[in-house]
C-alpha positions in Angstrom: 151.0 114.0 98.7 150.9 111.1 96.5 154.8 109.4 96.0 156.2 106.3 94.5 159.0 104.2 96.1 162.2 104.2 93.9 165.1 102.9 95.9 166.0 101.5 99.5 168.9 103.0 101.7 168.4 101.1 105.0 167.8 102.0 108.1 163.8 102.4 107.2 164.6 105.2 104.6 164.0 105.3 100.9 163.7 107.5 98.3 160.3 108.3 96.8 159.4 110.1 93.5 156.6 113.0 94.7 153.9 114.0 92.7 155.5 117.4 92.3 158.0 115.9 90.4 160.7 115.8 93.1 162.8 113.1 94.9 162.7 113.0 98.6 164.2 110.7 101.2 161.3 109.5 103.1 161.5 107.9 106.4 159.3 105.2 108.4 158.3 106.7 111.6 158.7 104.5 114.6 155.2 104.2 115.2 154.8 102.6 111.5 158.1 100.6 111.2 156.5 97.1 112.3 153.3 98.0 110.6 153.9 99.5 107.2 155.9 97.1 105.0 156.9 99.3 101.9 158.2 97.5 98.3 159.6 99.3 95.3 156.8 100.6 93.2 154.5 101.0 96.0 152.2 104.0 95.9 152.3 105.9 99.2 151.2 109.1 101.1 153.8 111.4 102.6 153.8 114.2 104.7 156.9 116.7 104.2 159.0 118.2 106.9 158.4 121.7 107.9 162.4 122.1 107.6 163.9 120.6 104.5 160.5 119.9 103.0 162.1 120.0 99.5 164.2 116.9 100.5 162.9 115.0 103.3 159.5 113.5 104.4 157.5 111.1 106.5 155.6 108.1 105.4 151.8 108.4 106.4 150.4 105.4 104.5 150.9 102.9 101.7 148.1 101.8 99.4 147.5 98.0 98.9 147.1 96.5 95.1 143.2 96.8 95.2 143.4 100.3 97.0 145.8 101.4 94.1 143.8 100.0 91.5 140.5 101.8 92.7 142.4 105.0 92.9 143.8 104.6 89.4 140.6 103.6 88.0 138.6 106.4 89.6 141.5 109.1 88.3 142.3 110.4 91.8 146.0 109.8 91.3 148.1 112.4 89.2 149.1 111.4 85.8 152.5 111.3 86.5 152.4 108.8 89.4 151.0 106.1 86.9 153.8 103.0 86.4 
């Protein structure tokens, strides 16, 4: 599921606006903590939790600027995700 980073809360956690128009608390799993550096307004892919899926999720991937531009150019990102 696509999401856009809104704000950081510390401790490798941040809030993100998802494509289903909900705001979720997203955490960076331990295996990605030093590999995925996330900033505000980044386009990311998240995986909802099985329990509390409407409130929490894990980070799976962060798109770099060029990848994001390609996705937007090819209309692969939902309209409410465009900044």
